[in-house]
GUGU-164475 format. One record per residue: x, y, z of N, C-alpha, C in turn. Coordinates in steps of 0.05 Angstrom, whole numbers. Atoms other than C-alpha are relative to their C-alpha. Example, Ala and Ser with C-alpha at 12.3 -4.5 7.8 and 13.67 -1.06 7.14 Angstrom:
18 | -24 | 0 | 246 | -90 | 156 | 18 | 24 | 0
-16 | -24 | -1 | 273 | -21 | 143 | -15 | 22 | 14
// end
This chain:
17 | -23 | 0 | 0 | 0 | 0 | 18 | 25 | 0
-14 | -25 | -1 | 24 | 70 | -15 | -19 | 22 | -8
18 | -23 | 6 | -3 | 139 | -29 | -1 | 7 | -30
5 | -9 | 27 | -32 | 164 | -94 | 17 | 24 | -7
-14 | -24 | 9 | 7 | 215 | -135 | 30 | 0 | 5
-29 | 2 | -5 | 77 | 190 | -118 | 10 | -22 | -18
-8 | 20 | 20 | 103 | 155 | -180 | 24 | -18 | 9
-21 | 18 | -9 | 169 | 131 | -149 | -10 | -21 | 20
11 | 20 | -19 | 131 | 97 | -92 | -17 | -21 | -14
16 | 19 | 16 | 82 | 66 | -141 | 18 | -20 | -14
-19 | 18 | 14 | 141 | 39 | -181 | 12 | -20 | 19
-12 | 18 | -20 | 172 | 10 | -118 | -20 | -22 | 7
20 | 22 | -7 | 107 | -27 | -100 | -2 | -20 | -23
1 | 18 | 23 | 106 | -56 | -171 | 25 | -18 | -1
-25 | 16 | 0 | 179 | -79 | -166 | -1 | -21 | 23
3 | 19 | -22 | 165 | -111 | -98 | -19 | -22 | -8
19 | 19 | 9 | 104 | -145 | -127 | 12 | -20 | -20
-12 | 18 | 20 | 143 | -173 | -186 | 21 | -18 | 12
-21 | 17 | -12 | 201 | -197 | -144 | -11 | -21 | 19
11 | 20 | -18 | 159 | -231 | -92 | -16 | -21 | -15
14 | 20 | 16 | 117 | -265 | -146 | 19 | -22 | -9
-20 | 19 | 9 | 181 | -299 | -169 | 5 | -22 | 20
-5 | 20 | -20 | 186 | -335 | -103 | -27 | -10 | 12
26 | 11 | -7 | 111 | -351 | -99 | -16 | 16 | 20
16 | -17 | -19 | 85 | -293 | -56 | -16 | 19 | -17
18 | -18 | 15 | 24 | -257 | -83 | -3 | 26 | 16
3 | -27 | -12 | 22 | -182 | -69 | -22 | 15 | -14
21 | -18 | 11 | -40 | -139 | -79 | 8 | 28 | 6
-8 | -28 | -3 | -22 | -66 | -90 | -25 | 17 | 4
21 | -19 | -4 | -67 | -12 | -62 | 12 | 28 | -1
-9 | -28 | 2 | -56 | 61 | -83 | -23 | 17 | 11
22 | -13 | -14 | -96 | 106 | -37 | 6 | 30 | 3
-4 | -28 | -3 | -107 | 181 | -33 | 13 | 6 | 27
-17 | -6 | -23 | -59 | 213 | 17 | -15 | 2 | 27
15 | -4 | -25 | -110 | 234 | 70 | -11 | -26 | 10
10 | 26 | -8 | -143 | 166 | 71 | 22 | -19 | 8
-23 | 17 | -6 | -76 | 130 | 69 | 10 | 5 | 28
-11 | -7 | -26 | -52 | 167 | 131 | -22 | -4 | 22
21 | 1 | -21 | -118 | 174 | 170 | -13 | -27 | 5
14 | 25 | -2 | -149 | 107 | 156 | 17 | -25 | 2
-17 | 24 | 0 | -90 | 61 | 149 | 25 | 3 | 17
-25 | -4 | -14 | -23 | 88 | 174 | -5 | 6 | 30
5 | -8 | -28 | -49 | 122 | 237 | -14 | -22 | 16
15 | 21 | -14 | -94 | 63 | 254 | 15 | -27 | -2
-17 | 24 | 3 | -39 | 12 | 237 | -15 | -22 | -13
16 | 19 | 15 | -84 | -23 | 188 | 14 | -5 | -27
-15 | 6 | 25 | -33 | -49 | 137 | 18 | -24 | 6
-20 | 21 | -1 | 10 | -109 | 123 | 28 | 11 | -7
-25 | -12 | 9 | 63 | -69 | 87 | -6 | 27 | -14
4 | -26 | 13 | 69 | 4 | 65 | 26 | 10 | -11
-23 | -14 | 11 | 116 | 44 | 23 | -4 | 29 | 5
1 | -28 | -7 | 130 | 113 | 50 | 28 | 11 | -2
-27 | -12 | 0 | 188 | 161 | 56 | 4 | 18 | 24
-7 | -18 | -22 | 224 | 200 | 109 | 18 | 22 | -12
-18 | -22 | 6 | 255 | 268 | 99 | 7 | 13 | 26
-9 | -9 | -26 | 296 | 288 | 159 | 17 | 25 | -2
-18 | -24 | -2 | 331 | 351 | 180 | 29 | -10 | 2
-28 | 9 | -3 | 407 | 350 | 180 | 7 | -9 | 28
-5 | 9 | -27 | 406 | 341 | 255 | -8 | -30 | 2
6 | 29 | 1 | 408 | 265 | 268 | -21 | -9 | 20
20 | 8 | -20 | 353 | 265 | 322 | -24 | -13 | -13
22 | 16 | 12 | 304 | 210 | 303 | -19 | -10 | 22
16 | 7 | -23 | 268 | 209 | 370 | -29 | -6 | -7
29 | 3 | 6 | 197 | 218 | 342 | -5 | -25 | -17
4 | 22 | 18 | 207 | 161 | 292 | 5 | -27 | 15
-8 | 25 | -11 | 239 | 108 | 336 | -3 | -3 | 31
2 | 2 | -29 | 227 | 124 | 410 | -27 | -15 | 7
24 | 16 | -6 | 177 | 75 | 442 | -23 | 16 | 11
21 | -17 | -10 | 138 | 132 | 473 | -17 | 13 | -22
13 | -13 | 22 | 117 | 155 | 404 | -16 | -19 | -18
15 | 21 | 15 | 73 | 96 | 383 | -30 | 4 | -1
29 | -5 | 0 | 5 | 127 | 393 | -10 | 9 | -27
12 | -9 | 26 | -43 | 144 | 336 | 8 | 29 | -5
-8 | -26 | 10 | -20 | 204 | 296 | 29 | 8 | 8
-28 | -5 | -5 | 52 | 197 | 320 | 17 | -14 | -21
-17 | 10 | 22 | 111 | 180 | 276 | 11 | -28 | 3
-9 | 28 | -3 | 130 | 113 | 306 | -23 | -19 | -5
24 | 15 | 6 | 72 | 81 | 271 | 5 | -30 | -6
-6 | 28 | 2 | 109 | 15 | 263 | 3 | -13 | 28
0 | 9 | -28 | 108 | 10 | 340 | 27 | -13 | 8
-27 | 10 | -7 | 183 | -1 | 344 | 6 | 6 | 29
-7 | -4 | -29 | 206 | -11 | 416 | 26 | -15 | 5
-26 | 11 | -8 | 277 | -21 | 440 | 10 | 18 | 23
-8 | -15 | -23 | 298 | 1 | 510 | 27 | 13 | -3
-27 | -12 | 4 | 371 | 12 | 490 | -2 | 24 | -20
3 | -22 | 19 | 350 | 55 | 430 | -13 | 24 | 15
12 | -21 | -16 | 304 | 95 | 477 | 20 | 15 | 16
-20 | -12 | -18 | 361 | 108 | 525 | 20 | 17 | -17
-19 | -14 | 18 | 409 | 128 | 468 | -13 | 25 | -13
14 | -23 | 11 | 356 | 174 | 437 | -2 | 22 | 20
2 | -19 | -22 | 346 | 208 | 504 | 28 | 13 | 4
-28 | -10 | -4 | 422 | 215 | 512 | 8 | 18 | -23
-8 | -15 | 23 | 432 | 240 | 441 | -13 | 28 | -2
13 | -26 | 2 | 382 | 296 | 447 | 3 | 18 | 24
-3 | -16 | -24 | 403 | 320 | 516 | 29 | 7 | 5
-28 | -8 | -4 | 478 | 329 | 507 | 9 | 19 | -22
-12 | -18 | 20 | 516 | 384 | 472 | 27 | -9 | -10
-26 | 11 | 7 | 579 | 342 | 468 | -3 | -15 | -27
3 | 11 | 26 | 584 | 327 | 393 | 10 | -29 | -2
-11 | 27 | 1 | 627 | 265 | 403 | -19 | -20 | 14
19 | 17 | -14 | 577 | 236 | 453 | -25 | -5 | -17
23 | 2 | 18 | 520 | 251 | 405 | 6 | -19 | -23
-8 | 17 | 23 | 557 | 219 | 347 | 1 | -29 | 8
-3 | 27 | -10 | 572 | 157 | 388 | -28 | -12 | 5
27 | 9 | -6 | 499 | 152 | 411 | -15 | -6 | -26
15 | 4 | 24 | 470 | 160 | 341 | 11 | -22 | -18
-12 | 23 | 15 | 520 | 112 | 309 | -10 | -26 | 11
10 | 25 | -13 | 499 | 59 | 360 | -30 | -4 | -6
28 | 2 | 7 | 425 | 74 | 347 | -3 | -12 | -28
2 | 10 | 27 | 434 | 63 | 273 | 9 | -29 | -3
-9 | 28 | -1 | 472 | -1 | 286 | -22 | -19 | 10
21 | 16 | -11 | 416 | -28 | 329 | -24 | -2 | -19
23 | 0 | 19 | 362 | -7 | 280 | 6 | -17 | -24
-7 | 17 | 23 | 399 | -41 | 223 | -2 | -29 | 8
4 | 28 | -8 | 399 | -105 | 264 | -29 | -7 | 5
28 | 5 | -6 | 327 | -99 | 288 | -18 | 0 | -24
14 | -3 | 26 | 301 | -79 | 219 | -30 | 6 | 3
28 | -8 | -1 | 236 | -43 | 237 | -10 | 10 | -27
6 | -9 | 28 | 239 | -16 | 165 | 20 | -14 | -18
-19 | 7 | 21 | 271 | -39 | 101 | 4 | 25 | -16
-6 | -24 | 14 | 304 | 22 | 73 | 7 | -7 | -29
-3 | 9 | 27 | 298 | 14 | -2 | 18 | 18 | -17
-16 | -18 | 17 | 329 | 75 | -34 | 1 | 28 | 12
-2 | -28 | -7 | 352 | 146 | -24 | -1 | 16 | -26
2 | -15 | 26 | 328 | 193 | -79 | 23 | 20 | -3
-22 | -19 | 6 | 380 | 235 | -113 | -11 | 29 | 4
7 | -28 | -3 | 380 | 309 | -98 | 23 | 18 | -9
-21 | -19 | 8 | 418 | 369 | -123 | 2 | 22 | 21
-5 | -20 | -20 | 449 | 415 | -73 | 19 | 21 | -12
-16 | -22 | 10 | 477 | 483 | -92 | 7 | 18 | 23
-10 | -19 | -21 | 519 | 527 | -46 | 17 | 21 | -13
-17 | -21 | 9 | 551 | 593 | -57 | 29 | -6 | 7
-28 | 6 | -5 | 627 | 589 | -63 | 12 | 14 | 24
-10 | -13 | -24 | 633 | 635 | -3 | 0 | -19 | 24
1 | 19 | -22 | 616 | 576 | 43 | 26 | -15 | 2
-25 | 14 | -5 | 678 | 544 | 74 | -5 | -25 | 17
-1 | 25 | -16 | 693 | 476 | 106 | -21 | -20 | -7
20 | 19 | 10 | 645 | 436 | 63 | 16 | -25 | -9
-14 | 25 | 8 | 666 | 363 | 55 | -21 | -19 | -11
18 | 19 | 12 | 632 | 315 | 9 | 9 | -28 | 8
-7 | 27 | -10 | 630 | 245 | 39 | -22 | -19 | -9
21 | 20 | 8 | 592 | 180 | 25 | -27 | 5 | 14
24 | -5 | -15 | 542 | 202 | 78 | -15 | 24 | -12
13 | -22 | 13 | 525 | 262 | 34 | 15 | 26 | 7
-13 | -26 | -3 | 545 | 335 | 30 | -7 | 13 | 27
9 | -14 | -24 | 505 | 356 | 91 | 9 | -12 | 26
-7 | 14 | -25 | 537 | 309 | 141 | 14 | 18 | 20
-14 | -17 | -19 | 580 | 364 | 172 | -9 | 29 | -2
11 | -27 | 5 | 535 | 424 | 159 | 5 | 19 | 24
-3 | -17 | -23 | 545 | 450 | 230 | 28 | 13 | 1
-27 | -11 | 1 | 618 | 464 | 213 | 4 | 20 | -24
-2 | -19 | 23 | 603 | 506 | 150 | 0 | 28 | 11
1 | -28 | -7 | 615 | 580 | 153 | 7 | 17 | -24
-8 | -20 | 20 | 623 | 643 | 111 | 18 | 19 | 15
-18 | -19 | -13 | 684 | 684 | 130 | -13 | 28 | 2
12 | -26 | -5 | 664 | 751 | 159 | 3 | 19 | -24
-5 | -19 | 22 | 695 | 790 | 102 | -16 | -7 | -26
16 | 9 | 23 | 653 | 750 | 52 | -30 | 0 | 5
28 | 0 | -7 | 587 | 757 | 89 | -14 | 24 | -13
15 | -22 | 14 | 536 | 798 | 50 | -25 | 9 | 16
26 | -6 | -13 | 474 | 794 | 94 | 3 | -3 | 30
-4 | 0 | -29 | 489 | 813 | 166 | -19 | 21 | 11
16 | -20 | -15 | 442 | 846 | 214 | 19 | 13 | 20
-17 | -14 | -18 | 483 | 897 | 249 | -17 | 13 | 21
14 | -12 | -22 | 460 | 920 | 317 | 8 | 30 | 1
-6 | -29 | -1 | 453 | 995 | 317 | -7 | 10 | 28
4 | -11 | -27 | 459 | 1033 | 382 | -14 | 27 | -2
// end
């Protein structure tokens, strides 16, 4: 099941259907209008399998998606994922300012989630990112260009849009 009007998701459901048919599993695809899809199926947990997508902010906090306290109707942990260690690490990750501690917590979270497999992550859509050449300390890595966004800066002499406090 997926939402109407999203061709990549519809294509994914068809690929899943074709691949599972090869091993003897019959899949019936349902394409449903977004509001019904969310309100009648996702929020009420009335599905065997769904194809959806996540778009996250550059900050790695995934508390709302994976914390066990977020499994109620209309919350984002609609797969009802529960893991006490992940809960503890999510709490730790969002309450410390120490970047190394956060990094360690989120790396461990992703390791546990990869083992538990509450989702099957199928693909990451391509995107184009454009930045002015004034930005410094940008590093392109396999994790993407935004992985170290908190370290980007524009040198003061190259800044064009500053709000100066007038006395």
